[in-house]
N, C-alpha and C positions, 0 to 999 in steps of 0.2 A: 633573595635568590637571583645570580645573575643572568635574565633572562636571555639575554643578548647570546652569551657562550651559552647557554643551554641552546638556543633555536640552532646558533652555529654545530655544537657536540652530535645533537640529534638529525642527522640527515632526513630531509622530510622523503617519504616515500608514498608509491602512489600502488595501491592494490586493495584488494576485497578484507586484507588482514589473515586470510585464511593461512597461506603462506609463512607467514611474521612469526618470530621464535615466540616462542611463550605464548600462542594464541590461545584462546577458546571461547566459548558460543557462550556470549550473555546479551542480556536485554540492551535495548538503546537506551533507557534509561539509569540502566547501572553503567555505560560506560560515561554519562554525563555525569555522574555522580562519582567514578573513577578519578575521572579530569577535575573535577572540584576538590577534590579531597587530598589528589597529590598536589593542586597549587596552596592549600590550606596548608597541607604540612610542611612544604619547604618555602616557602615567603611568609614571612610575618608580618606581610603588608599589604596582603592580598584579605580582601573580606566578601563575604555573600550577603545580601541584602533583597527584601523582596516578599510580598503576600505571601503568607505560609510558607516560606521557606522551613521554619522549624515548627510545623505540626506534624504530627504524627506521620501522617503517611506522608511528608517529604514532597511535597508539590509533586505527585504523580510517581513518588521515589527517587527520582534528580537529585534532591538534597535531602534525604531520608539519613539520621542519624547523624548527620554532620555537627548540628547543633549540640546535641550530645559530647561530640568527641573533641569539639574543638571553642564552643562555649558560644555562649549567647553572645557575647560583645563582639564575636566575628561572622555570626550565623544567624541574622538576626529579621524579624519580623515587622515590616512597616508599614502606615498608616494609610486609607487612601486619599494620598496628595503626592501624584505622583509628578508635579508640576516642581513642588518644592523638593521633594526627595530626588530628584534628577539633578537638582542643585546640588543637594549635598555632596553627592556621589563626584559631580565637576567639581567641586571645591576639594576632596580629599581626594581625586585624582593628579591636581594641578598641585598639591604637598608632595606626592610623590606615594601614597596607595593605590593600589590597586581594585578598585570596586568592580565589584561582579553585580547589576543589580537587574535581578528576576521579574519576570510581568508575565503572569499564567495567560493573561489577554492581549494581545499586542493594540488592540482598540482604545485601550486607557492612557498607551506612548503620545495618542492625538494629545491629553491634557498636557503634556510635556515636550511641546512642538519648537515652544521656544527656548527651552534647557538646551534643546537637542540640535536644533537647525542653527540658531545664534550663536549658542554657546559652544558646546563641545566640537561642533563640526569646526569653528572656526578659530580657535586660539592658537593652532600650532602654525594655521599662516598667516594670521596677525601679528604673530611675533616671529613671523621670517623663518619660522622652524626653530625656533629655540626653545618650546614650551612644548613641555611634551603632555599628554592627556592619555594616560593608561586607561581607558575605561570600557566594560563590556557590557551590554544590553542584553537582556537575554530575554525571547519570548515565545511562548505558544500560539501558533496562527493557524488562521484559515478553518476548516470545515470540523465541527462537533457533533452535538445531537440535539439538533433545533438549536441552537445557539443564536441565529437570526440576525440580525443585521447590526447589533451592536456589539455583539459580543465574538464574532468570527471573524471579521474583515482580515483581508492578507493586505497588507499593507505598503510590502516591498517597493511598487511602483511609486509611491509619497517619497520614502528615504532615498530611493534610486536617482533621484532629481538633486539631491542637496549633496554638492562637493563636499570632502572632508571627511565621511563617513566611507566607514568598509561595509559590507555586507555581506554575510555568509549564510546558506542555506543546504546544509547537511541534506546526505539521504540515508546512510547507513549509520549502525552503531559504530563501525570504525572509523568513518569519515566525522562522527561528531565530538569523540575523544581528541581526535588530534587537532581538527579544527577549535576548538574550545581554547587546549593550550596553545595554540597558538596564537589564538584572540586575548587571551591573559597576558601573551609576552609581548603582546604589539602595544607600543607605544602611542596610539589613535584610536580613536574611539571605533570601537564593532560592534556591528549590531548582528546576533546570530538570530533567524528565524528557524525554530522547529516547526514543520508540521504535526498536530498532535496525532495524528493517523500512523505518524510512522512510530511511535511509542510501541507499538504491536509487534515490532523486527526485532528478531537475535542475530545475530551474526559473531562473525570471529574477531574479537578484540585482543592483541596483544598484552599483557600484563601491565610490561612497564612503559610508560610516555615515551608520545610519539608527537611528532609535530608537523601535521601538513600545511603546504605553502598558500597562503588565503592569494585568490587568483589564478587557481591554477583549476582548470576541470579536467576531468576524467572518460575516456570512451566507457561504455558499458558492454557495448555488443559492437562488433565490429558490421559492416553493412554496404553495400553499393551502389543503392538503388534510390535511396531517398535518405536523407538525415533526421532527426527528431531531438531538438533543442529542448530540453527540459530542466528543471530545476528544482528540489524537494520531492514532496511527492507523488508530481506529477513523473519524477523519472521511472518509478515504480510504474505507472500505468501505463507509459510507452513501451517498458520493458514488456507488457502483457500484449500491448500494442501489437509491440514485434513480431510476438510470436503470431498471432493471427495473422498478419501481412505475410509473414512466411506461408500460411497456407492458400497462399493467391499467388504465390511466385514471387513476391515483391520483397526484396533483402533487406531491411531497415538499419541505420546505424543509429547508436544511442547513445548522446552526448548528455552526461551531469555536468553543466555548467559549475556546483558546490558554492561557487562565490559568485556572485552577480555586481557587485561593486567592489574590486573591477573583477571586469569582465575577462575571461580567457578569450581574447576576439584571435589570438593565433590558431588557436583546437578550433573555433566558430567555422574561421574560412579555411581551415584543412580538409573538414569533414563535407563541407558543401563544393569545394574544389573536387573532390574526390565523388560526389554523389549527384551533384548540381541540382538537386531539389532539397527543400528546406519545410521542416513543418517547425514550430516552436510553441511549446506547449508550458502554461504556466497558473497557476494557482489563481492568479489575481484576476481582476478584471483586464479587459479589452481593450482599452483605449487608456493611452498614454500610460503603457506599464512596459516589464520587460516581454514582453512578444512584440508590441510596438518597437519597442528601443533596437532589439536584434534584427527585426523587421526592417527597418531603414539602415542598418548596421549593413547588412549584406546589401542592400539595394544601392550604395553608395561603393560600399568596397570589393563586392563580387558580384555585379550585375553581370558581368560578360558572361560568369559563368553558370546562373543561373539558367537550367533546360525548364523552369515553369516559376508563375509566382510564389511567393513565402507565402505558406497559411497558417495563420492564427488559432493555437486552440487556446480560450481562457475565457473567465466569464461573460457573461453578459450585464450590458450596464446597467442594473438595479440593484438594489439594495439588497443584499442576503436576507431570502425570506423563512421562514421557521417550519413551515409543516413538512413532514419527510415526501410529499408527494411531490411538490413545487421544489423542495431540496434536490432531489434527486433531474429534476428537470436543469435546473442553475447551475450545479458544480458538473462541470466537465471530467472526461476518461478514458478509458482505452478506446471506448466505441467510436469517440468523437475524435481522436487522433489516428485510427484506424481511416476513418470517412477521408478526411484530411488529406493522407497519404497516400490513398489509393489515386483519388481526385488531381495531385501534383503529379503522382508516376504516370499517369495516362494523357497527360495535358498535351495537346497538341497544337498548340499555339494560335 
């Protein structure tokens, strides 16, 4: 597959997908499956590996029937040895293959931090741009069903700190298909973090392949009073919050970052210059994470435009609890966003 030509020929587009030719409504994991199916069909160097990818359920449906269609040499299960298997994926990428390594939990990426941070992220730089490393790590992150401290961590803040990685956090079925195809075509390592609660969604997705630009965000809702800047599932909560805020007479603009490394800094600046107020919502912890990075960026680059201090909506700095009652207190949602947005809107200085 001449991926460079593919990306040039298919113009990146940004919409909900509803108005695109050949669109029909499908589920989130079906969109993932379609992207992988396309890559497997058109590129003999592309393969999918990971725990449970050739199970009957196909990892929530994301890889369903792909091993039957393309064989277990190209879609295969891997043992619980994340560091070693990430090394295998890196080696394959360095020799011309395009591995797609699936992790059903991001927590186990910690076992592979040496390979990801010390090797995958640095090869291109250390060889002066002469060494390609086209590898995708796809993981299902964040809130589950009492998954607790070791099986539900949102670790994007950790990987955000590592130069040389690209990090994508889609929100809709349309987005995930387009970003997966772009990530596979990219010659640098890309981490795609999917929130498991997004798997319940359905959306309009074109049947044909298309690519979305990594590093470009999207305005999900236009508004003038306050900007809610979010990623992944927090965009869903932000849209709920915007409806509640409208009832209070506050017109919120909702920004979907789509990818957090690189950040669409131009879009972030544009929305804050427009509203003068910002709430940043993230699924991770509040300290040293995505919300902290965007808040610092706005203080550096848009301080004169801000009418109120930036507010962060993110998880408290404690390990994730297991009980339902404690989960409800730990995880943030639209009510927290409404409270933060109301506070910045009414700020008097």
